[in-house]
Biotite code that builds the C-alpha atoms (Angstrom):
import biotite.structure as struc

atoms = struc.array([
    struc.Atom([-8.377, -23.990, -10.034], chain_id="A", res_id=1, res_name="UNK", atom_name="CA", element="C"),
    struc.Atom([-5.264, -21.787, -10.166], chain_id="A", res_id=2, res_name="UNK", atom_name="CA", element="C"),
    struc.Atom([-4.052, -20.083, -7.048], chain_id="A", res_id=3, res_name="UNK", atom_name="CA", element="C"),
    struc.Atom([-3.803, -16.318, -7.213], chain_id="A", res_id=4, res_name="UNK", atom_name="CA", element="C"),
    struc.Atom([-0.078, -15.580, -7.248], chain_id="A", res_id=5, res_name="UNK", atom_name="CA", element="C"),
    struc.Atom([-0.384, -11.862, -7.821], chain_id="A", res_id=6, res_name="UNK", atom_name="CA", element="C"),
    struc.Atom([1.457, -9.560, -5.485], chain_id="A", res_id=7, res_name="UNK", atom_name="CA", element="C"),
    struc.Atom([-0.378, -8.304, -2.412], chain_id="A", res_id=8, res_name="UNK", atom_name="CA", element="C"),
    struc.Atom([-2.665, -5.311, -2.819], chain_id="A", res_id=9, res_name="UNK", atom_name="CA", element="C"),
    struc.Atom([-0.766, -2.072, -2.602], chain_id="A", res_id=10, res_name="UNK", atom_name="CA", element="C"),
    struc.Atom([-2.248, 0.654, -0.434], chain_id="A", res_id=11, res_name="UNK", atom_name="CA", element="C"),
    struc.Atom([-2.841, 3.931, -2.245], chain_id="A", res_id=12, res_name="UNK", atom_name="CA", element="C"),
    struc.Atom([-4.000, 7.323, -1.064], chain_id="A", res_id=13, res_name="UNK", atom_name="CA", element="C"),
    struc.Atom([-7.567, 6.465, -2.040], chain_id="A", res_id=14, res_name="UNK", atom_name="CA", element="C"),
    struc.Atom([-7.468, 3.622, 0.496], chain_id="A", res_id=15, res_name="UNK", atom_name="CA", element="C"),
    struc.Atom([-6.927, 6.245, 3.182], chain_id="A", res_id=16, res_name="UNK", atom_name="CA", element="C"),
    struc.Atom([-9.909, 8.463, 2.426], chain_id="A", res_id=17, res_name="UNK", atom_name="CA", element="C"),
    struc.Atom([-11.089, 7.997, 5.990], chain_id="A", res_id=18, res_name="UNK", atom_name="CA", element="C"),
    struc.Atom([-7.951, 9.496, 7.508], chain_id="A", res_id=19, res_name="UNK", atom_name="CA", element="C"),
    struc.Atom([-9.006, 12.063, 10.093], chain_id="A", res_id=20, res_name="UNK", atom_name="CA", element="C"),
    struc.Atom([-9.119, 15.617, 8.810], chain_id="A", res_id=21, res_name="UNK", atom_name="CA", element="C"),
    struc.Atom([-6.662, 16.598, 11.543], chain_id="A", res_id=22, res_name="UNK", atom_name="CA", element="C"),
    struc.Atom([-3.774, 15.489, 9.333], chain_id="A", res_id=23, res_name="UNK", atom_name="CA", element="C"),
    struc.Atom([-2.733, 18.741, 7.724], chain_id="A", res_id=24, res_name="UNK", atom_name="CA", element="C"),
    struc.Atom([0.534, 18.885, 5.861], chain_id="A", res_id=25, res_name="UNK", atom_name="CA", element="C"),
    struc.Atom([1.793, 21.645, 3.626], chain_id="A", res_id=26, res_name="UNK", atom_name="CA", element="C"),
    struc.Atom([4.029, 20.169, 0.928], chain_id="A", res_id=27, res_name="UNK", atom_name="CA", element="C"),
    struc.Atom([5.901, 22.686, -1.231], chain_id="A", res_id=28, res_name="UNK", atom_name="CA", element="C"),
    struc.Atom([7.554, 21.151, -4.301], chain_id="A", res_id=29, res_name="UNK", atom_name="CA", element="C"),
    struc.Atom([8.393, 24.414, -6.093], chain_id="A", res_id=30, res_name="UNK", atom_name="CA", element="C"),
    struc.Atom([12.118, 23.875, -5.415], chain_id="A", res_id=31, res_name="UNK", atom_name="CA", element="C"),
    struc.Atom([12.166, 20.159, -6.311], chain_id="A", res_id=32, res_name="UNK", atom_name="CA", element="C"),
    struc.Atom([14.242, 18.087, -5.488], chain_id="A", res_id=33, res_name="UNK", atom_name="CA", element="C"),
    struc.Atom([13.969, 20.104, -2.266], chain_id="A", res_id=34, res_name="UNK", atom_name="CA", element="C"),
    struc.Atom([10.540, 19.430, -0.796], chain_id="A", res_id=35, res_name="UNK", atom_name="CA", element="C"),
    struc.Atom([9.595, 21.700, 2.081], chain_id="A", res_id=36, res_name="UNK", atom_name="CA", element="C"),
    struc.Atom([7.082, 20.208, 4.503], chain_id="A", res_id=37, res_name="UNK", atom_name="CA", element="C"),
    struc.Atom([5.155, 21.797, 7.300], chain_id="A", res_id=38, res_name="UNK", atom_name="CA", element="C"),
    struc.Atom([3.157, 19.529, 9.615], chain_id="A", res_id=39, res_name="UNK", atom_name="CA", element="C"),
    struc.Atom([-0.145, 20.834, 10.988], chain_id="A", res_id=40, res_name="UNK", atom_name="CA", element="C"),
    struc.Atom([-0.268, 23.565, 8.342], chain_id="A", res_id=41, res_name="UNK", atom_name="CA", element="C"),
    struc.Atom([-3.066, 23.940, 5.791], chain_id="A", res_id=42, res_name="UNK", atom_name="CA", element="C"),
    struc.Atom([-2.357, 22.098, 2.562], chain_id="A", res_id=43, res_name="UNK", atom_name="CA", element="C"),
    struc.Atom([-2.041, 23.852, -0.797], chain_id="A", res_id=44, res_name="UNK", atom_name="CA", element="C"),
    struc.Atom([-4.659, 21.354, -1.943], chain_id="A", res_id=45, res_name="UNK", atom_name="CA", element="C"),
    struc.Atom([-7.410, 21.394, 0.676], chain_id="A", res_id=46, res_name="UNK", atom_name="CA", element="C"),
    struc.Atom([-9.338, 18.154, 0.719], chain_id="A", res_id=47, res_name="UNK", atom_name="CA", element="C"),
    struc.Atom([-6.457, 16.149, -0.737], chain_id="A", res_id=48, res_name="UNK", atom_name="CA", element="C"),
    struc.Atom([-4.857, 13.559, 1.450], chain_id="A", res_id=49, res_name="UNK", atom_name="CA", element="C"),
    struc.Atom([-1.205, 14.232, 2.326], chain_id="A", res_id=50, res_name="UNK", atom_name="CA", element="C"),
    struc.Atom([-0.731, 10.613, 1.253], chain_id="A", res_id=51, res_name="UNK", atom_name="CA", element="C"),
    struc.Atom([-1.874, 11.555, -2.266], chain_id="A", res_id=52, res_name="UNK", atom_name="CA", element="C"),
    struc.Atom([0.577, 14.452, -2.422], chain_id="A", res_id=53, res_name="UNK", atom_name="CA", element="C"),
    struc.Atom([3.387, 12.225, -1.208], chain_id="A", res_id=54, res_name="UNK", atom_name="CA", element="C"),
    struc.Atom([2.436, 9.518, -3.717], chain_id="A", res_id=55, res_name="UNK", atom_name="CA", element="C"),
    struc.Atom([2.640, 12.107, -6.491], chain_id="A", res_id=56, res_name="UNK", atom_name="CA", element="C"),
    struc.Atom([6.201, 12.859, -5.370], chain_id="A", res_id=57, res_name="UNK", atom_name="CA", element="C"),
    struc.Atom([7.107, 9.164, -5.358], chain_id="A", res_id=58, res_name="UNK", atom_name="CA", element="C"),
    struc.Atom([5.472, 8.690, -8.776], chain_id="A", res_id=59, res_name="UNK", atom_name="CA", element="C"),
    struc.Atom([8.016, 11.107, -10.257], chain_id="A", res_id=60, res_name="UNK", atom_name="CA", element="C"),
    struc.Atom([10.614, 8.375, -9.620], chain_id="A", res_id=61, res_name="UNK", atom_name="CA", element="C"),
    struc.Atom([13.218, 11.053, -8.890], chain_id="A", res_id=62, res_name="UNK", atom_name="CA", element="C"),
    struc.Atom([15.344, 11.489, -5.796], chain_id="A", res_id=63, res_name="UNK", atom_name="CA", element="C"),
    struc.Atom([14.248, 14.258, -3.421], chain_id="A", res_id=64, res_name="UNK", atom_name="CA", element="C"),
    struc.Atom([14.966, 15.580, 0.056], chain_id="A", res_id=65, res_name="UNK", atom_name="CA", element="C"),
    struc.Atom([12.413, 16.651, 2.647], chain_id="A", res_id=66, res_name="UNK", atom_name="CA", element="C"),
    struc.Atom([13.106, 19.833, 4.603], chain_id="A", res_id=67, res_name="UNK", atom_name="CA", element="C"),
    struc.Atom([11.360, 21.070, 7.753], chain_id="A", res_id=68, res_name="UNK", atom_name="CA", element="C"),
    struc.Atom([11.802, 24.397, 9.558], chain_id="A", res_id=69, res_name="UNK", atom_name="CA", element="C"),
    struc.Atom([9.389, 23.588, 12.360], chain_id="A", res_id=70, res_name="UNK", atom_name="CA", element="C"),
    struc.Atom([10.327, 23.352, 16.008], chain_id="A", res_id=71, res_name="UNK", atom_name="CA", element="C"),
    struc.Atom([11.226, 19.719, 16.664], chain_id="A", res_id=72, res_name="UNK", atom_name="CA", element="C"),
    struc.Atom([9.728, 19.630, 20.141], chain_id="A", res_id=73, res_name="UNK", atom_name="CA", element="C"),
    struc.Atom([6.988, 22.230, 20.503], chain_id="A", res_id=74, res_name="UNK", atom_name="CA", element="C"),
    struc.Atom([5.839, 22.101, 16.888], chain_id="A", res_id=75, res_name="UNK", atom_name="CA", element="C"),
    struc.Atom([5.298, 18.360, 16.943], chain_id="A", res_id=76, res_name="UNK", atom_name="CA", element="C"),
    struc.Atom([1.777, 17.392, 15.955], chain_id="A", res_id=77, res_name="UNK", atom_name="CA", element="C"),
    struc.Atom([0.134, 14.862, 18.295], chain_id="A", res_id=78, res_name="UNK", atom_name="CA", element="C"),
    struc.Atom([-1.169, 12.025, 16.167], chain_id="A", res_id=79, res_name="UNK", atom_name="CA", element="C"),
    struc.Atom([-4.262, 10.112, 17.220], chain_id="A", res_id=80, res_name="UNK", atom_name="CA", element="C"),
    struc.Atom([-4.050, 6.317, 17.062], chain_id="A", res_id=81, res_name="UNK", atom_name="CA", element="C"),
    struc.Atom([-6.019, 6.229, 13.792], chain_id="A", res_id=82, res_name="UNK", atom_name="CA", element="C"),
    struc.Atom([-3.583, 8.662, 12.138], chain_id="A", res_id=83, res_name="UNK", atom_name="CA", element="C"),
    struc.Atom([-0.624, 6.628, 13.347], chain_id="A", res_id=84, res_name="UNK", atom_name="CA", element="C"),
    struc.Atom([-2.153, 3.381, 12.112], chain_id="A", res_id=85, res_name="UNK", atom_name="CA", element="C"),
    struc.Atom([-3.008, 4.801, 8.679], chain_id="A", res_id=86, res_name="UNK", atom_name="CA", element="C"),
    struc.Atom([0.435, 6.378, 8.347], chain_id="A", res_id=87, res_name="UNK", atom_name="CA", element="C"),
    struc.Atom([2.099, 3.103, 9.296], chain_id="A", res_id=88, res_name="UNK", atom_name="CA", element="C"),
    struc.Atom([0.048, 1.118, 6.769], chain_id="A", res_id=89, res_name="UNK", atom_name="CA", element="C"),
    struc.Atom([0.761, 3.632, 4.017], chain_id="A", res_id=90, res_name="UNK", atom_name="CA", element="C"),
    struc.Atom([4.469, 3.728, 4.845], chain_id="A", res_id=91, res_name="UNK", atom_name="CA", element="C"),
    struc.Atom([4.753, -0.073, 4.834], chain_id="A", res_id=92, res_name="UNK", atom_name="CA", element="C"),
    struc.Atom([3.141, -0.290, 1.404], chain_id="A", res_id=93, res_name="UNK", atom_name="CA", element="C"),
    struc.Atom([5.554, 2.349, 0.019], chain_id="A", res_id=94, res_name="UNK", atom_name="CA", element="C"),
    struc.Atom([8.735, 1.340, 1.876], chain_id="A", res_id=95, res_name="UNK", atom_name="CA", element="C"),
    struc.Atom([10.725, 0.448, -1.258], chain_id="A", res_id=96, res_name="UNK", atom_name="CA", element="C"),
    struc.Atom([9.869, 3.719, -3.004], chain_id="A", res_id=97, res_name="UNK", atom_name="CA", element="C"),
    struc.Atom([10.591, 5.755, 0.121], chain_id="A", res_id=98, res_name="UNK", atom_name="CA", element="C"),
    struc.Atom([14.034, 4.170, 0.418], chain_id="A", res_id=99, res_name="UNK", atom_name="CA", element="C"),
    struc.Atom([14.724, 4.630, -3.286], chain_id="A", res_id=100, res_name="UNK", atom_name="CA", element="C"),
    struc.Atom([13.638, 8.237, -3.739], chain_id="A", res_id=101, res_name="UNK", atom_name="CA", element="C"),
    struc.Atom([13.743, 10.041, -0.383], chain_id="A", res_id=102, res_name="UNK", atom_name="CA", element="C"),
    struc.Atom([17.405, 10.738, 0.377], chain_id="A", res_id=103, res_name="UNK", atom_name="CA", element="C"),
    struc.Atom([16.709, 12.237, 3.804], chain_id="A", res_id=104, res_name="UNK", atom_name="CA", element="C"),
    struc.Atom([14.460, 14.381, 5.927], chain_id="A", res_id=105, res_name="UNK", atom_name="CA", element="C"),
    struc.Atom([16.375, 17.411, 7.179], chain_id="A", res_id=106, res_name="UNK", atom_name="CA", element="C"),
    struc.Atom([15.019, 19.310, 10.176], chain_id="A", res_id=107, res_name="UNK", atom_name="CA", element="C"),
    struc.Atom([16.308, 22.812, 10.851], chain_id="A", res_id=108, res_name="UNK", atom_name="CA", element="C"),
    struc.Atom([16.574, 23.446, 14.582], chain_id="A", res_id=109, res_name="UNK", atom_name="CA", element="C"),
    struc.Atom([18.598, 26.458, 15.792], chain_id="A", res_id=110, res_name="UNK", atom_name="CA", element="C"),
    struc.Atom([18.400, 25.459, 19.466], chain_id="A", res_id=111, res_name="UNK", atom_name="CA", element="C"),
    struc.Atom([21.255, 23.190, 20.579], chain_id="A", res_id=112, res_name="UNK", atom_name="CA", element="C"),
    struc.Atom([19.138, 22.102, 23.548], chain_id="A", res_id=113, res_name="UNK", atom_name="CA", element="C"),
    struc.Atom([16.481, 20.821, 21.140], chain_id="A", res_id=114, res_name="UNK", atom_name="CA", element="C"),
    struc.Atom([18.909, 19.374, 18.579], chain_id="A", res_id=115, res_name="UNK", atom_name="CA", element="C"),
    struc.Atom([20.694, 17.083, 21.039], chain_id="A", res_id=116, res_name="UNK", atom_name="CA", element="C"),
    struc.Atom([17.660, 15.005, 22.112], chain_id="A", res_id=117, res_name="UNK", atom_name="CA", element="C"),
    struc.Atom([16.687, 14.685, 18.454], chain_id="A", res_id=118, res_name="UNK", atom_name="CA", element="C"),
    struc.Atom([19.601, 12.331, 17.796], chain_id="A", res_id=119, res_name="UNK", atom_name="CA", element="C"),
    struc.Atom([17.732, 9.492, 19.536], chain_id="A", res_id=120, res_name="UNK", atom_name="CA", element="C"),
    struc.Atom([14.584, 10.344, 17.605], chain_id="A", res_id=121, res_name="UNK", atom_name="CA", element="C"),
    struc.Atom([16.576, 10.236, 14.351], chain_id="A", res_id=122, res_name="UNK", atom_name="CA", element="C"),
    struc.Atom([17.470, 6.576, 14.854], chain_id="A", res_id=123, res_name="UNK", atom_name="CA", element="C"),
    struc.Atom([13.841, 5.547, 15.424], chain_id="A", res_id=124, res_name="UNK", atom_name="CA", element="C"),
    struc.Atom([12.713, 7.784, 12.547], chain_id="A", res_id=125, res_name="UNK", atom_name="CA", element="C"),
    struc.Atom([15.038, 6.064, 10.068], chain_id="A", res_id=126, res_name="UNK", atom_name="CA", element="C"),
    struc.Atom([13.918, 2.614, 11.206], chain_id="A", res_id=127, res_name="UNK", atom_name="CA", element="C"),
    struc.Atom([10.287, 3.596, 10.684], chain_id="A", res_id=128, res_name="UNK", atom_name="CA", element="C"),
    struc.Atom([10.480, 5.587, 7.431], chain_id="A", res_id=129, res_name="UNK", atom_name="CA", element="C"),
    struc.Atom([13.478, 3.915, 5.799], chain_id="A", res_id=130, res_name="UNK", atom_name="CA", element="C"),
    struc.Atom([15.426, 7.119, 5.176], chain_id="A", res_id=131, res_name="UNK", atom_name="CA", element="C"),
    struc.Atom([17.567, 9.201, 7.538], chain_id="A", res_id=132, res_name="UNK", atom_name="CA", element="C"),
    struc.Atom([16.472, 12.160, 9.608], chain_id="A", res_id=133, res_name="UNK", atom_name="CA", element="C"),
    struc.Atom([19.206, 14.773, 9.729], chain_id="A", res_id=134, res_name="UNK", atom_name="CA", element="C"),
    struc.Atom([19.353, 17.823, 11.967], chain_id="A", res_id=135, res_name="UNK", atom_name="CA", element="C"),
    struc.Atom([20.810, 21.181, 10.896], chain_id="A", res_id=136, res_name="UNK", atom_name="CA", element="C"),
    struc.Atom([21.318, 24.295, 13.002], chain_id="A", res_id=137, res_name="UNK", atom_name="CA", element="C"),
    struc.Atom([20.601, 26.701, 10.137], chain_id="A", res_id=138, res_name="UNK", atom_name="CA", element="C"),
    struc.Atom([18.938, 26.793, 6.751], chain_id="A", res_id=139, res_name="UNK", atom_name="CA", element="C"),
    struc.Atom([22.385, 27.289, 5.192], chain_id="A", res_id=140, res_name="UNK", atom_name="CA", element="C"),
    struc.Atom([23.679, 24.137, 6.911], chain_id="A", res_id=141, res_name="UNK", atom_name="CA", element="C"),
    struc.Atom([20.611, 22.230, 5.720], chain_id="A", res_id=142, res_name="UNK", atom_name="CA", element="C"),
    struc.Atom([21.175, 23.377, 2.138], chain_id="A", res_id=143, res_name="UNK", atom_name="CA", element="C"),
    struc.Atom([24.831, 22.308, 2.355], chain_id="A", res_id=144, res_name="UNK", atom_name="CA", element="C"),
    struc.Atom([23.618, 18.873, 3.478], chain_id="A", res_id=145, res_name="UNK", atom_name="CA", element="C"),
    struc.Atom([21.244, 18.801, 0.505], chain_id="A", res_id=146, res_name="UNK", atom_name="CA", element="C"),
    struc.Atom([24.125, 19.439, -1.900], chain_id="A", res_id=147, res_name="UNK", atom_name="CA", element="C"),
    struc.Atom([26.186, 16.628, -0.356], chain_id="A", res_id=148, res_name="UNK", atom_name="CA", element="C"),
    struc.Atom([23.283, 14.209, -0.481], chain_id="A", res_id=149, res_name="UNK", atom_name="CA", element="C"),
    struc.Atom([22.466, 15.052, -4.088], chain_id="A", res_id=150, res_name="UNK", atom_name="CA", element="C"),
    struc.Atom([26.148, 14.546, -4.950], chain_id="A", res_id=151, res_name="UNK", atom_name="CA", element="C"),
    struc.Atom([25.944, 11.065, -3.437], chain_id="A", res_id=152, res_name="UNK", atom_name="CA", element="C"),
    struc.Atom([27.906, 11.793, -0.280], chain_id="A", res_id=153, res_name="UNK", atom_name="CA", element="C"),
    struc.Atom([26.499, 9.937, 2.730], chain_id="A", res_id=154, res_name="UNK", atom_name="CA", element="C"),
    struc.Atom([25.580, 11.841, 5.889], chain_id="A", res_id=155, res_name="UNK", atom_name="CA", element="C"),
    struc.Atom([25.127, 10.305, 9.329], chain_id="A", res_id=156, res_name="UNK", atom_name="CA", element="C"),
    struc.Atom([21.560, 10.101, 10.700], chain_id="A", res_id=157, res_name="UNK", atom_name="CA", element="C"),
    struc.Atom([20.906, 12.711, 13.367], chain_id="A", res_id=158, res_name="UNK", atom_name="CA", element="C"),
    struc.Atom([23.893, 14.734, 12.171], chain_id="A", res_id=159, res_name="UNK", atom_name="CA", element="C"),
    struc.Atom([24.203, 18.006, 14.039], chain_id="A", res_id=160, res_name="UNK", atom_name="CA", element="C"),
])
């Protein structure tokens, strides 16, 4: 009897069909490789898992950058333990792709008072997701960061 030496089962979006409906993410890919995300906003594809949309991005096998214009503190969506567990499982099964194709997640936060505490969050964020979280004061600054990243220039996590 041969032992099964196949690689471990990879989690896909269909494995997360029981994710609570409270996970709403608007993912706008119309400016790819810039991918605008809005947490707790209705999806363009109601009924689709945000995991499925993110998997479709990863399946392109092209580098992209996530951008967020939401308030880093007040706009933060509270995740229930089931959401956090499902997100963690999905992330772990896609860690290599996330590191390969997501150059960074850039959050636009005009308030200096809110940007400063985000530096600590950026370190934990990168450890969890495998790509850096960068902070910009303006959309223009964020777009300048995008150009540097796409040109291969490294940026420091939590950059203000």
